[in-house]
C-alpha positions in Angstrom: 6.6 -17.8 3.1 5.8 -21.3 4.3 2.3 -21.6 6.1 4.1 -22.6 9.2 6.4 -18.8 9.1 3.1 -16.9 8.6 1.6 -18.6 11.6 4.4 -17.7 13.7 4.6 -14.5 12.7 0.6 -13.7 13.3 1.2 -15.7 16.8 4.0 -13.0 17.7 1.9 -9.9 15.9 -1.1 -11.1 18.2 1.0 -11.2 21.4 3.1 -8.4 20.8 0.0 -5.8 20.0 -2.1 -7.5 23.0 0.5 -6.2 25.2 0.2 -2.8 24.2 -3.9 -2.9 24.2 -4.2 0.0 26.8 -1.9 2.0 24.3 -4.3 1.9 21.2 -7.4 1.4 23.3 -8.2 4.8 24.6 -10.5 7.3 23.8 -9.6 9.5 20.7 -9.6 13.2 21.2 -12.6 14.9 19.7 -10.5 16.4 16.6 -9.8 12.9 15.7 -13.2 11.5 16.2 -14.7 14.4 14.1 -12.2 13.4 11.3 -13.1 9.7 11.6 -16.9 10.7 11.4 -16.3 12.2 8.3 -13.9 9.3 6.8 -17.0 6.9 7.6 -19.3 9.4 6.5 -17.3 9.6 3.0 -18.5 5.9 2.0 -21.8 7.1 1.7 -23.0 3.9 3.6 -26.8 3.2 3.8 -28.8 0.8 6.4 -28.8 -2.5 5.0 -25.3 -2.0 3.4 -22.4 -4.8 3.8 -19.3 -3.5 5.4 -15.9 -4.7 5.4 -13.5 -3.2 7.9 -10.0 -4.5 6.7 -7.3 -4.0 9.1 -9.8 -2.8 11.9 -7.5 -2.3 14.5 -8.6 -1.6 17.9 -12.3 -1.3 15.9 -12.6 2.4 16.6 -14.5 2.8 13.2 -16.7 0.1 14.3 -19.6 1.9 16.4 -19.5 4.7 13.8 -20.1 2.3 11.2 -23.0 0.6 13.1 -24.7 3.9 13.3 -25.6 3.3 9.5 -27.2 0.4 10.8 -25.6 -2.2 8.1 -26.7 -5.7 7.6 -23.4 -7.2 8.1 -20.4 -5.7 8.8 -17.0 -7.6 9.2 -14.0 -6.2 11.2 -10.8 -8.5 10.6 -7.7 -7.3 12.5 -5.3 -10.4 12.5 -5.6 -14.0 10.7 
């Protein structure tokens, strides 16, 4: 894939998901949040850790990760 094609696709995806933000940016049910807490806890994070949240999407894990007081958190949803 040429760089121009990749950039065009990324632009389309950005526009598409920005239009759908209300679908993805909702409060999660308690059962879902409990499972997300389990997932983050399974990473055994500790204060000062460096965390890379790949494909962060709407960023629902970010506040959960931040509760472990990492030194750095990098979340990347798109290019």
